[in-house]
C-alpha positions as a Markdown table, in Angstrom:
| # | Residue | x | y | z |
|---|---|---|---|---|
| 1 | Met | 8.6 | -15.7 | -11.0 |
| 2 | Asp | 8.7 | -16.2 | -7.0 |
| 3 | Lys | 11.1 | -13.3 | -7.0 |
| 4 | Leu | 9.7 | -11.0 | -9.1 |
| 5 | Leu | 6.2 | -11.4 | -7.1 |
| 6 | Lys | 7.8 | -11.1 | -4.0 |
| 7 | Ser | 9.7 | -7.9 | -5.1 |
| 8 | Asn | 6.1 | -6.5 | -6.2 |
| 9 | Ile | 5.2 | -6.7 | -3.0 |
| 10 | Tyr | 8.3 | -5.1 | -1.5 |
| 11 | Thr | 7.1 | -1.8 | -3.9 |
| 12 | Asp | 4.1 | -2.0 | -2.7 |
| 13 | Ile | 4.6 | -2.0 | 0.8 |
| 14 | Ile | 7.2 | 0.5 | 0.4 |
| 15 | Trp | 4.5 | 2.7 | -1.6 |
| 16 | Leu | 2.2 | 2.2 | 1.5 |
| 17 | Leu | 4.4 | 3.2 | 4.2 |
| 18 | Ile | 5.4 | 6.2 | 1.8 |
| 19 | Gly | 1.7 | 7.0 | 1.8 |
| 20 | Val | 1.0 | 6.7 | 5.4 |
| 21 | Ile | 4.0 | 8.8 | 6.7 |
| 22 | Gly | 3.2 | 11.5 | 3.8 |
| 23 | Ser | -0.5 | 11.6 | 5.6 |
| 24 | Leu | 0.9 | 12.0 | 8.9 |
| 25 | Tyr | 3.5 | 14.4 | 8.1 |
| 26 | Tyr | 0.6 | 16.8 | 6.2 |
| 27 | Phe | -2.2 | 16.3 | 8.5 |
| 28 | Phe | 0.0 | 17.8 | 11.4 |
| 29 | Lys | 0.4 | 20.7 | 9.3 |
| 30 | Pro | -2.8 | 22.4 | 7.8 |
| 31 | Ser | -2.7 | 21.0 | 4.5 |
| 32 | Tyr | -5.4 | 18.4 | 4.9 |
| 33 | Trp | -5.7 | 18.0 | 0.7 |
| 34 | Thr | -2.5 | 16.5 | 0.4 |
| 35 | Cys | -3.0 | 14.8 | 3.9 |
| 36 | Ala | -5.9 | 13.5 | 1.7 |
| 37 | Ile | -4.2 | 12.2 | -1.2 |
| 38 | Phe | -1.2 | 10.6 | 0.7 |
| 39 | Ser | -3.8 | 8.7 | 2.8 |
| 40 | Phe | -5.7 | 7.4 | -0.8 |
| 41 | Leu | -2.8 | 6.1 | -1.9 |
| 42 | Ala | -2.0 | 4.2 | 1.3 |
| 43 | Val | -5.4 | 3.1 | 1.5 |
| 44 | Leu | -4.9 | 2.1 | -2.6 |
| 45 | Tyr | -1.6 | -0.3 | -1.9 |
| 46 | Leu | -2.9 | -1.6 | 1.0 |
| 47 | Val | -5.8 | -2.9 | -0.8 |
| 48 | Lys | -3.7 | -4.3 | -3.4 |
| 49 | Ile | -1.8 | -6.0 | -0.9 |
| 50 | Ile | -4.7 | -7.8 | 0.8 |
| 51 | Asn | -6.5 | -8.6 | -2.9 |
| 52 | Asn | -2.7 | -10.1 | -3.7 |
| 53 | Leu | -2.5 | -12.1 | -0.6 |
| 54 | Ile | -6.0 | -13.3 | -1.0 |
| 55 | Gln | -5.3 | -14.2 | -4.7 |
| 56 | Lys | -2.4 | -16.3 | -3.1 |
| 57 | Asn | -3.9 | -17.7 | -0.5 |
| 58 | Gly | -6.6 | -19.1 | -3.0 |
| 59 | Ser | -4.5 | -20.5 | -5.5 |
| 60 | Asn | -2.1 | -22.7 | -2.9 |
| 61 | Ser | -5.8 | -24.0 | -1.5 |
| 62 | Glu | -6.8 | -25.5 | -4.6 |
């Protein structure tokens, strides 16, 4: 089960990197809507990663 959870975090990190790299790429082009979509994707996965870490730390402390 731990391996499945860790792979999920790795997948989330990959999507976070795709969002950051994509937003930077389209920011330097005049395509700001696409930059906003990739930025939203990056923020969404960042929140998901932080939420998973908080839940994991909360369950370990009990």
